[in-house]
C-alpha positions as CSV (number, residue, x, y, z in Angstrom):
1,X,-6.1,24.9,-10.5
2,X,-7.5,22.2,-12.8
3,X,-6.3,18.7,-11.8
4,X,-6.2,15.2,-13.2
5,X,-9.0,12.9,-11.9
6,X,-7.7,9.6,-10.7
7,X,-8.7,6.6,-12.9
8,X,-7.2,3.3,-11.8
9,X,-8.2,1.8,-15.1
10,X,-8.4,-1.8,-14.0
11,X,-10.2,-4.2,-11.8
12,X,-9.3,-4.7,-8.2
13,X,-9.8,-8.4,-7.3
14,X,-9.9,-7.7,-3.6
15,X,-12.7,-5.2,-4.0
16,X,-14.7,-7.0,-6.7
17,X,-15.4,-10.0,-4.4
18,X,-17.1,-7.8,-1.8
19,X,-20.8,-7.2,-1.7
20,X,-21.9,-3.7,-2.7
21,X,-22.7,-1.2,0.1
22,X,-24.6,2.1,0.0
23,X,-22.5,5.2,-0.5
24,X,-23.0,8.9,-0.9
25,X,-21.3,11.4,-3.1
26,X,-21.2,15.2,-3.0
27,X,-24.4,16.4,-4.8
28,X,-24.6,20.0,-3.5
29,X,-22.5,22.8,-2.0
30,X,-21.0,21.9,1.4
31,X,-19.0,23.6,4.1
32,X,-16.8,21.9,6.6
33,X,-14.1,22.6,9.1
34,X,-11.8,20.0,7.6
35,X,-11.6,18.0,4.4
36,X,-9.3,15.0,4.0
37,X,-8.8,14.2,0.3
38,X,-8.1,10.6,-0.4
39,X,-9.5,7.6,1.5
40,X,-6.6,5.2,1.5
41,X,-5.0,4.1,4.8
42,X,-3.2,7.4,5.2
43,X,-6.4,9.4,4.7
44,X,-8.4,7.1,6.9
45,X,-5.8,7.4,9.7
46,X,-5.6,11.2,9.3
47,X,-9.4,11.7,9.4
48,X,-9.8,9.4,12.4
49,X,-7.1,11.3,14.4
50,X,-8.4,14.7,13.3
51,X,-11.9,13.8,14.6
52,X,-10.4,12.8,17.9
53,X,-8.5,16.0,18.2
54,X,-11.4,18.2,17.1
55,X,-14.6,16.4,18.2
56,X,-16.8,19.4,17.6
57,X,-15.7,20.0,14.1
58,X,-17.4,18.9,10.9
59,X,-14.9,16.7,9.0
60,X,-15.3,15.3,5.5
61,X,-13.4,12.4,3.9
62,X,-13.6,12.7,0.1
63,X,-12.7,9.8,-2.2
64,X,-12.7,9.9,-6.0
65,X,-13.6,6.2,-6.2
66,X,-14.9,3.8,-3.5
67,X,-13.2,3.3,-0.2
68,X,-11.2,0.1,-0.7
69,X,-11.1,0.3,-4.4
70,X,-8.1,2.6,-4.6
71,X,-4.4,1.9,-3.9
72,X,-4.8,0.9,-0.3
73,X,-7.3,-1.8,-1.3
74,X,-5.0,-3.1,-4.1
75,X,-1.9,-4.1,-2.2
76,X,-0.8,-7.7,-1.3
77,X,-2.4,-7.6,2.1
78,X,0.7,-7.6,4.4
79,X,0.7,-5.5,7.6
80,X,4.4,-5.3,7.9
81,X,5.8,-4.7,11.4
82,X,9.2,-3.4,10.4
83,X,10.9,-1.8,7.4
84,X,11.0,-4.4,4.7
85,X,14.1,-3.1,2.9
86,X,16.3,-3.7,5.9
87,X,19.7,-2.0,6.0
88,X,20.2,-2.7,2.3
89,X,17.5,-0.2,1.6
90,X,18.6,2.6,3.9
91,X,22.3,1.9,4.3
92,X,24.1,1.3,7.6
93,X,22.8,4.1,9.7
94,X,21.4,2.4,12.8
95,X,19.4,5.5,13.8
96,X,17.6,5.6,10.5
97,X,16.9,1.9,10.5
98,X,15.5,2.0,14.1
99,X,13.4,5.0,13.2
100,X,11.8,3.1,10.3
101,X,11.2,0.1,12.6
102,X,9.4,2.3,15.1
103,X,7.2,4.0,12.5
104,X,6.2,0.7,10.9
105,X,5.6,-1.1,14.3
106,X,3.3,1.7,15.5
107,X,1.1,1.5,12.4
108,X,0.9,-2.3,12.6
109,X,0.0,-2.2,16.2
110,X,-2.6,0.6,15.7
111,X,-4.3,-1.4,12.9
112,X,-4.2,-4.5,15.1
113,X,-5.9,-2.6,17.9
114,X,-8.6,-1.1,15.6
115,X,-9.4,-4.5,14.0
116,X,-9.8,-6.0,17.5
117,X,-11.7,-3.0,19.1
118,X,-14.1,-2.6,16.2
119,X,-14.3,-6.3,15.3
120,X,-13.4,-5.6,11.7
121,X,-13.9,-8.7,9.6
122,X,-11.0,-8.5,7.2
123,X,-9.4,-12.0,7.3
124,X,-6.8,-10.8,9.7
125,X,-4.2,-13.5,10.4
126,X,-1.0,-13.3,12.5
127,X,1.2,-15.2,10.1
128,X,4.5,-13.3,10.3
129,X,6.9,-11.9,7.7
130,X,8.2,-14.7,5.5
131,X,11.0,-13.9,2.9
132,X,11.7,-16.8,0.5
133,X,14.4,-17.7,-1.9
134,X,14.2,-19.8,-5.1
135,X,17.8,-20.3,-6.2
136,X,21.2,-18.8,-5.7
137,X,20.2,-15.1,-5.7
138,X,17.1,-15.8,-3.6
139,X,19.0,-17.8,-1.0
140,X,21.5,-14.9,-0.7
141,X,18.6,-12.6,-0.3
142,X,17.2,-14.7,2.5
143,X,20.6,-14.7,4.3
144,X,20.7,-10.9,3.9
145,X,17.2,-10.7,5.5
146,X,18.4,-12.9,8.4
147,X,21.3,-10.5,9.0
148,X,18.9,-7.6,8.7
149,X,16.6,-9.1,11.3
150,X,19.5,-9.8,13.6
151,X,20.8,-6.2,13.1
152,X,17.4,-4.8,14.0
153,X,16.9,-7.1,17.0
154,X,13.9,-8.9,15.4
155,X,12.9,-12.4,16.3
156,X,13.3,-14.6,13.3
157,X,13.7,-18.3,12.2
158,X,15.6,-19.7,9.2
159,X,13.6,-22.2,7.2
160,X,15.0,-24.9,4.8
161,X,13.4,-26.2,1.6
162,X,11.4,-28.9,3.4
163,X,9.8,-26.4,5.8
164,X,9.0,-24.1,2.8
165,X,7.4,-27.1,1.1
166,X,5.3,-27.8,4.1
167,X,4.1,-24.2,4.3
168,X,3.5,-23.6,0.6
169,X,3.0,-27.0,-0.9
170,X,5.7,-26.5,-3.6
171,X,9.3,-27.4,-4.1
172,X,9.8,-24.1,-5.8
173,X,11.4,-22.4,-2.7
174,X,14.8,-23.4,-1.4
175,X,15.0,-21.3,1.7
176,X,13.1,-18.8,3.8
177,X,13.2,-16.7,7.0
178,X,10.1,-16.0,9.1
179,X,9.8,-13.2,11.6
180,X,7.0,-12.5,14.1
181,X,4.9,-9.4,14.1
182,X,3.5,-9.1,10.6
183,X,-0.2,-9.9,9.9
184,X,-2.1,-10.8,6.7
185,X,-5.5,-9.4,5.7
186,X,-7.9,-8.6,2.9
187,X,-7.0,-4.9,2.1
188,X,-10.3,-3.8,0.6
189,X,-12.2,-5.3,3.5
190,X,-9.8,-3.6,6.0
191,X,-10.3,-0.2,4.3
192,X,-14.1,-0.6,4.4
193,X,-14.0,-1.7,8.0
194,X,-11.8,1.3,9.0
195,X,-14.3,3.6,7.2
196,X,-17.2,2.1,9.2
197,X,-15.4,2.6,12.4
198,X,-14.8,6.3,12.0
199,X,-15.9,8.8,14.6
200,X,-19.4,10.3,14.4
201,X,-18.2,13.7,13.3
202,X,-16.7,12.3,10.1
203,X,-18.8,12.2,6.9
204,X,-17.6,10.0,4.0
205,X,-18.2,11.0,0.3
206,X,-17.3,8.5,-2.4
207,X,-17.3,8.7,-6.2
208,X,-16.4,12.4,-5.7
209,X,-13.4,13.4,-7.8
210,X,-12.1,16.9,-7.0
211,X,-11.5,18.8,-10.3
212,X,-10.4,22.2,-9.0
213,X,-8.7,23.5,-5.8
214,X,-8.4,27.3,-5.2
215,X,-8.2,29.8,-2.4
216,X,-6.8,29.5,1.1
217,X,-9.4,31.1,3.5
218,X,-11.5,29.2,2.9
219,X,-10.0,26.5,0.6
220,X,-12.5,25.8,-2.2
221,X,-12.9,22.4,-3.9
222,X,-14.9,21.8,-7.0
223,X,-16.5,18.5,-7.7
224,X,-18.8,17.4,-10.6
225,X,-21.9,18.0,-8.6
226,X,-21.1,20.5,-6.0
227,X,-18.4,22.6,-4.2
228,X,-16.9,22.2,-0.8
229,X,-15.5,25.1,1.3
230,X,-13.2,24.3,4.2
231,X,-11.0,25.9,6.7
232,X,-8.4,23.2,6.2
233,X,-7.6,20.7,3.5
234,X,-5.4,17.6,4.0
235,X,-4.0,16.0,0.9
236,X,-3.5,12.2,1.1
237,X,-3.3,11.7,-2.6
238,X,0.1,10.0,-3.2
239,X,1.1,9.7,-6.9
240,X,-1.8,12.0,-8.1
241,X,-0.5,14.9,-6.0
242,X,1.7,16.5,-8.7
243,X,-1.6,16.9,-10.7
244,X,-2.8,19.0,-7.8
245,X,0.3,21.1,-7.8
246,X,2.2,19.4,-5.0
247,X,5.4,17.4,-5.5
248,X,6.1,18.2,-9.1
249,X,9.5,16.9,-10.2
250,X,9.7,15.0,-6.9
251,X,7.4,12.0,-7.4
252,X,7.7,9.2,-10.0
253,X,4.5,7.2,-10.7
254,X,4.6,3.5,-11.4
255,X,2.6,0.3,-10.9
256,X,3.1,-3.2,-9.7
257,X,0.6,-5.9,-10.8
258,X,-1.4,-8.7,-9.1
259,X,-3.8,-11.4,-9.9
260,X,-6.3,-13.2,-7.7
261,X,-7.7,-16.7,-8.6
262,X,-11.1,-18.1,-8.0
263,X,-11.5,-20.0,-4.7
264,X,-9.7,-23.3,-4.8
265,X,-11.6,-26.5,-4.3
266,X,-11.1,-28.7,-1.3
267,X,-8.9,-31.0,-3.3
268,X,-6.9,-28.1,-4.8
269,X,-6.2,-26.6,-1.4
270,X,-4.3,-29.7,-0.5
271,X,-1.7,-28.7,-3.1
272,X,-0.8,-25.4,-1.5
273,X,0.5,-26.2,2.0
274,X,-0.5,-27.8,5.2
275,X,-1.5,-24.8,7.3
276,X,-2.8,-21.8,5.4
277,X,-3.3,-19.0,5.0
278,X,0.2,-17.8,4.3
279,X,2.2,-15.1,2.5
280,X,5.6,-15.1,0.9
281,X,7.8,-12.1,0.0
282,X,10.5,-12.4,-2.6
283,X,14.2,-12.7,-1.5
284,X,15.2,-10.8,-4.6
285,X,13.7,-7.5,-5.8
286,X,11.7,-8.2,-8.9
287,X,10.5,-11.6,-7.7
288,X,6.9,-12.6,-6.8
289,X,4.9,-11.9,-3.7
290,X,2.5,-14.8,-3.2
291,X,-0.4,-15.5,-0.9
292,X,-2.9,-18.2,0.0
293,X,-5.8,-16.2,1.3
294,X,-8.2,-17.1,4.1
295,X,-10.9,-17.8,1.5
296,X,-8.5,-20.1,-0.4
297,X,-7.5,-18.0,-3.3
298,X,-4.0,-17.6,-4.7
299,X,-2.6,-14.1,-5.0
300,X,0.3,-13.7,-7.4
301,X,2.0,-10.3,-7.6
302,X,5.0,-9.5,-9.9
303,X,5.8,-7.1,-12.7
304,X,6.4,-3.3,-12.7
305,X,5.9,-0.5,-15.2
306,X,6.5,3.3,-15.2
307,X,3.2,5.2,-15.6
308,X,4.1,8.8,-16.5
309,X,0.4,9.5,-17.3
310,X,-0.9,7.4,-14.4
311,X,-3.0,5.2,-16.8
312,X,-2.9,1.5,-17.4
313,X,-2.5,0.1,-20.9
314,X,-4.9,-2.8,-21.5
315,X,-2.2,-4.8,-23.2
316,X,0.0,-4.5,-20.1
317,X,-2.7,-6.0,-18.0
318,X,-3.0,-8.9,-20.5
319,X,0.7,-9.4,-20.4
320,X,0.8,-9.4,-16.6
321,X,-2.1,-11.9,-16.5
322,X,-0.2,-14.3,-18.7
323,X,2.9,-13.8,-16.6
324,X,1.0,-14.6,-13.4
325,X,-0.5,-17.8,-14.9
326,X,3.1,-18.9,-15.6
327,X,4.2,-18.0,-12.1
328,X,1.4,-20.2,-10.7
329,X,2.3,-23.0,-13.0
330,X,6.0,-22.9,-12.0
331,X,5.0,-23.4,-8.4
332,X,2.1,-25.8,-8.7
333,X,1.9,-27.4,-12.2
334,X,-1.2,-29.4,-11.1
335,X,-3.0,-26.0,-10.6
336,X,-2.3,-24.5,-14.0
337,X,-6.0,-24.9,-14.9
338,X,-7.2,-22.7,-12.0
339,X,-8.7,-19.6,-13.4
340,X,-7.5,-16.1,-12.5
341,X,-10.6,-14.0,-11.6
342,X,-9.0,-10.5,-11.7
343,X,-5.7,-8.9,-12.7
344,X,-5.0,-5.3,-11.7
345,X,-2.4,-2.7,-11.0
346,X,-2.1,0.2,-8.6
347,X,-0.5,3.6,-9.1
348,X,2.2,4.2,-6.5
349,X,4.4,7.2,-6.0
350,X,8.1,7.0,-5.3
351,X,10.9,9.5,-4.7
352,X,14.5,9.4,-5.6
353,X,15.8,9.5,-2.0
354,X,12.8,7.8,-0.3
355,X,11.9,11.3,0.9
356,X,8.4,12.2,2.1
357,X,6.3,15.3,1.6
358,X,4.8,15.8,5.0
359,X,3.3,18.8,6.8
360,X,2.0,22.2,5.8
361,X,2.0,22.6,2.0
362,X,0.7,26.1,1.8
363,X,-1.8,28.3,3.8
364,X,-4.8,26.1,4.7
365,X,-3.4,23.0,3.0
366,X,-1.5,20.1,4.6
367,X,-0.4,16.7,3.2
368,X,1.3,13.4,3.5
369,X,2.5,12.4,0.1
370,X,4.8,9.7,-1.5
371,X,4.5,6.2,-0.1
372,X,7.6,4.8,-1.8
373,X,6.0,1.4,-1.9
374,X,5.8,1.4,1.9
375,X,3.1,-0.8,3.4
376,X,-0.2,0.1,5.1
377,X,1.5,0.2,8.5
378,X,3.7,3.1,7.4
379,X,0.8,4.9,5.8
380,X,-1.3,4.5,9.0
381,X,1.4,6.0,11.1
382,X,2.0,8.9,8.7
383,X,-1.7,9.8,8.7
384,X,-2.0,9.8,12.5
385,X,1.2,11.9,12.9
386,X,0.0,14.4,10.3
387,X,-3.2,15.0,12.3
388,X,-1.0,15.3,15.5
389,X,1.1,17.9,13.8
390,X,-1.9,19.9,12.7
391,X,-3.3,19.8,16.3
392,X,0.0,20.7,17.8
393,X,0.5,17.4,19.6
394,X,4.2,16.5,19.8
395,X,5.8,13.1,20.4
396,X,9.0,11.2,19.8
397,X,7.3,9.4,17.0
398,X,6.4,12.7,15.3
399,X,10.1,13.7,15.6
400,X,10.9,10.4,13.8
401,X,8.6,11.3,11.0
402,X,9.8,14.9,10.7
403,X,13.4,13.6,10.4
404,X,12.6,12.0,7.1
405,X,14.2,14.1,4.3
406,X,12.1,15.9,1.7
407,X,12.1,14.3,-1.8
408,X,15.0,15.2,-4.0
409,X,14.6,16.6,-7.6
410,X,13.8,14.3,-10.5
411,X,14.6,15.0,-14.1
412,X,11.8,15.8,-16.5
413,X,10.4,13.4,-19.2
414,X,11.6,11.7,-21.3
415,X,14.8,11.5,-19.3
416,X,13.0,10.2,-16.2
417,X,11.3,7.4,-18.2
418,X,14.7,6.4,-19.6
419,X,16.2,5.9,-16.1
420,X,13.1,4.2,-14.7
421,X,13.0,1.8,-17.6
422,X,16.7,0.9,-17.0
423,X,16.2,0.3,-13.3
424,X,13.0,-1.8,-13.8
425,X,14.7,-3.9,-16.5
426,X,17.6,-4.6,-14.1
427,X,15.2,-5.4,-11.3
428,X,13.2,-7.7,-13.6
429,X,16.3,-9.6,-14.8
430,X,17.6,-10.1,-11.2
431,X,14.2,-11.4,-10.1
432,X,13.5,-13.7,-13.0
433,X,14.2,-17.0,-11.1
434,X,12.1,-15.8,-8.2
435,X,9.2,-14.9,-10.5
């Protein structure tokens, strides 16, 4: 089976500010007991847990790019402690909502523990989950979040425009709601730190795209400079999985976009709130996610596009960069001169019914596929539970994961693109005031 090699096609501002570190790639033929393909947070969690279950096994973590440069190192840097869509994303079924809260909370707490135990320097900050409104629709979105938090028994506090101004330094926001439990961090640094904290029986290979997978006993992987034979392969490849033969007509690929500015000067920092660092999530889908980072950069994230070929168009990145400049200017006119250092996107995989491909895919191959835009907490939990499932370790949390439905069927192109464009246009229009 010949597969598509991941190519993110754009800079990653989080990764680009990090110093380079030595890495190794597959340069000869290898044999291993287990191979985990994909070194995002799901792959990192899976390989860590597999190594704990099978301490005598040789386990390889194989990444097409660099650890921290892929999707898990491209997100907005929120470690969300509960499902961020609330009951409006999953309906009114309390059992489903509570299940999602448990799955997210476990991942957030596991990452919190790992960062503490291994002293991972990733700008971790216990800020909380702050949803903000900027107008009528945004204010209604904030009220909806307040109700969601109450429904889910989450501790939260409603903020007025003056409190939002104190936090963010701008009059742009008219309301907000802040809930405890969510942390902020630098995602590329977190991924790199998690890699460095892996057990001794894990070997990490970067810059090693897998171009062919065949067989089942053993499973054989072909890379540009060598082959790998393994008794068990675990796929943590998200939107690229259909190119591997898994999840075809079940996963739609798209991208959100973000920009990161240079570090603000001491005088400029005075314009963006009194406390810092902070992070804001939009009260309306299609609005902007915004952060002031620990190293005094502004992160602006908005915009979405369908990526049927999983490649970024250079003109789209230019358009998003201009859009992000305007979003910064709307909030802080006095900072319109501040340069954006990087603009990037990340290929995410979604399903029609928020379903999840999870478990045994075929003989010798397992997987956790389709993130549906869920945050790194959720991916961390899924990775751990997949390793538990492989090792035969049961738990109530694994039952929660297994209760998630399989992805429903999606129409082929160009019908799929038509419906995705219609939905994204509606989302963009609704979120215009929040952008």
